[in-house]
C-alpha positions in Angstrom: 0.3 -0.1 -0.1 1.2 3.4 -1.0 2.0 6.2 1.4 -0.6 9.6 0.9 2.7 11.5 2.0 5.3 13.2 -0.3 8.3 11.1 -0.3 11.7 12.6 1.4 9.3 14.2 4.3 8.3 12.2 7.4 5.2 13.1 9.8 7.8 14.4 12.3 9.0 17.0 10.0 5.7 18.2 8.8 5.2 20.0 12.6 8.3 20.8 15.3 7.1 20.3 18.6 5.8 23.1 21.1 4.7 21.9 24.0 2.6 24.6 25.9 2.7 26.9 22.8 -1.3 26.5 23.1 -1.1 27.3 26.6 0.6 30.4 26.0 -1.7 31.2 23.2 -4.6 30.7 25.3 -3.3 32.6 28.6 -2.8 35.9 26.2 -5.7 35.8 24.1 -8.6 34.7 26.5 -8.6 37.3 28.9 -8.9 40.0 25.9 -11.8 37.9 25.0 -13.8 37.3 27.7 -13.2 41.3 28.8 -14.9 42.4 24.9 -17.6 40.3 25.3 -18.2 41.5 28.7 -18.0 44.9 27.7 -20.5 44.1 24.8 -22.9 42.9 27.6 -22.5 46.4 29.3 -23.6 47.9 25.7 -26.3 46.2 25.6 -27.4 46.4 29.2 -27.2 50.2 28.9 -29.5 50.4 25.6 -31.8 48.3 27.0 -32.2 50.7 30.2 -32.6 53.1 28.2 -35.0 52.2 26.5 -36.3 51.5 29.6 -36.4 54.4 30.7 -38.1 56.2 28.1 -40.9 53.7 28.2 -41.6 54.8 32.0 -40.6 58.4 31.1 -43.5 57.9 28.4 -46.1 56.3 31.1 -45.3 59.0 32.9 -46.1 61.1 30.6 -49.5 60.1 29.4 -51.0 59.9 33.1 -49.0 63.7 33.1 -51.7 64.9 30.2 -55.1 63.9 31.6 -56.3 66.6 34.0 -56.0 67.1 37.8 -52.5 65.3 37.9 -49.7 66.0 39.6 -46.2 65.8 39.8 -46.3 63.1 42.5 -49.2 61.1 40.3 -46.5 61.2 38.0 -43.3 59.8 40.2 -45.6 57.1 41.4 -46.2 55.9 38.0 -42.8 55.7 36.9 -41.4 54.2 39.9 -43.9 51.4 40.0 -43.3 50.6 36.3 -39.5 51.2 36.6 -39.0 48.9 40.3 -41.3 45.8 37.3 -38.6 45.8 35.8 -36.1 45.6 38.4 -34.4 49.5 38.2 -33.8 51.3 41.8 -32.9 55.1 42.4 -34.2 56.5 39.6 -35.0 60.6 39.9 -37.8 61.5 37.9 -38.2 65.9 36.9 -41.6 67.1 35.4 -41.1 69.8 33.4 -44.3 71.8 32.6 -43.5 73.6 28.7 -39.2 73.3 29.4 -38.7 74.5 33.1 -39.5 72.5 36.1 -43.1 73.0 38.3 -45.7 70.8 39.2 -48.0 69.2 36.7 -51.0 70.4 37.6 -50.2 73.9 37.1 -50.4 72.8 33.3 -53.3 74.5 31.2 -54.2 72.8 28.3 -52.2 72.6 24.7 -49.2 72.8 28.0 -46.1 70.5 26.9 -45.3 68.1 29.8 -42.3 66.4 29.5 -40.8 63.4 32.1 -37.1 62.9 32.6 -36.1 59.7 34.1 -32.5 59.1 34.8 -30.7 56.7 36.5 -26.8 56.0 38.1 -24.8 53.7 35.9 -23.2 52.7 38.7 -27.5 51.0 39.8 -27.3 49.2 36.8 -24.5 47.2 35.9 -23.8 44.0 35.9 -20.5 44.1 36.0 -18.8 43.4 39.7 -16.7 47.0 41.2 -20.0 48.5 39.3 -19.9 51.0 41.7 -17.2 53.0 40.7 -18.5 53.9 37.3 -20.1 57.5 36.9 -22.7 59.4 34.7 -26.3 58.8 34.3 -28.5 56.9 31.8 -31.8 59.2 30.8 -35.0 59.1 29.1 -37.2 61.2 28.3 -40.7 62.3 26.7 -42.9 65.3 26.2 -47.0 65.4 25.1 -49.3 68.6 25.1 -52.0 68.3 28.3 -55.6 68.0 26.9 
């Protein structure tokens, strides 16, 4: 039976022995790869939180455009929506025509804006996230009926 290898080339000459090379390569590449994957997860978490905050602001704004609704009612419904999503420590600001005011003072056709923000340290999934600075926020504006 004939060999499929070219004449004059032995198997041991084709791949020189490199004991531990794969282990060293893995030790160098693995931390970088896992750091990249964790970064992608955190960026995704940031976008998801931004969407949830905007949705909570929308729900609060829809409540606020109704007659006889105060900032206290808007804040309560926003907190309720956020707590059902597992987000805590959010700050809700209600603006009437671009200025911070109680929503009960708004007249018909005034713009009600609800801004919801949360510190990044409250929403991160990474260990040691308490050292992160900045806020993520969501905003929504509607006209009072």
